[in-house]
N, C-alpha and C positions, 0 to 999 in steps of 0.2 A: 034529457043525454045525447052527446052525437058519438058517433063512433068510426073508426079509420076502420078502413080494407084497403090492405095491395092489392092495386087493378093492372099493374104494368111491369116487369124488371125487364135494365135494364142493362148488358157489361161493356165497361169502356176502356179501351187498352190504350193510353200512351207511351210510347214510340220514342226514342231518343235518333232525331234525325239529322243530328251534327251539330252543329255550327255556323251561323252566323257571314260568313266572312268579310263584311262593311261592319259590323258591328259586335262579333262574338258571344252573342245569344245566343242556347239555349236552343235551338228551333224543335218544336213534341208536332210529329202528325199520331189521329189520334185514327182507330179501329173501333166499331159500337157495334156490338149485339144484340139484338130488339127479340123479344119471344121466348125469353127467360125465365126459366118459370120461378117465378113470385116465392115456395117454399126452396131454393135451394139454397143452402148452410153457405155460411162465407169457404169454410175450406172447398167444397165441390166448386164452388168460382173460382175458388183460385189454382185448383189446381188445371180446370180449363185452361184459364188463362195463362200460366204459366208453358200449358199443351200447346197453345195458340203464339203464343209469343213465340215457340222455338223454330214457328212453320216464317215467319217471318225476318224477312231479312235485316230490321235492326233489331236495339238492342228494347226492352219493357225498360219501363220508365215508369208507372205507375199503374194500377188498378183500380174499377173504380164503378161503383154497385150503385146506380139510379135507380130511384122506386118511385111511382108514380100509386099514389091513395086517393080512393072518394071517401070524403067524407057524408057519414047518412046521422040521423035522426033514428033511435033505436026505438 
C-alpha cells in the first residue's frame, strides 16, 4: 500500500496588474512564498495572504496553495 506525505508547501498570490492597452486582456502578476509550513490551515494561509496583499500596490485577485508530496510504500 502506498502512502502520500506533504513535503513542501508554497503560497502564491495572484495580483491584478491592469489591462493590456492593445488587447484589453487582464494582466496578472504573481508573488510566491516558499517554505510554508505544510501543517498550515486554509484559514491561516488566507489571513497571511490578505495581510501581504495589503502591502502590495496591486489588488489581490487570487490565492493558491501548492503542495508537493512524496509517495512511498508503507
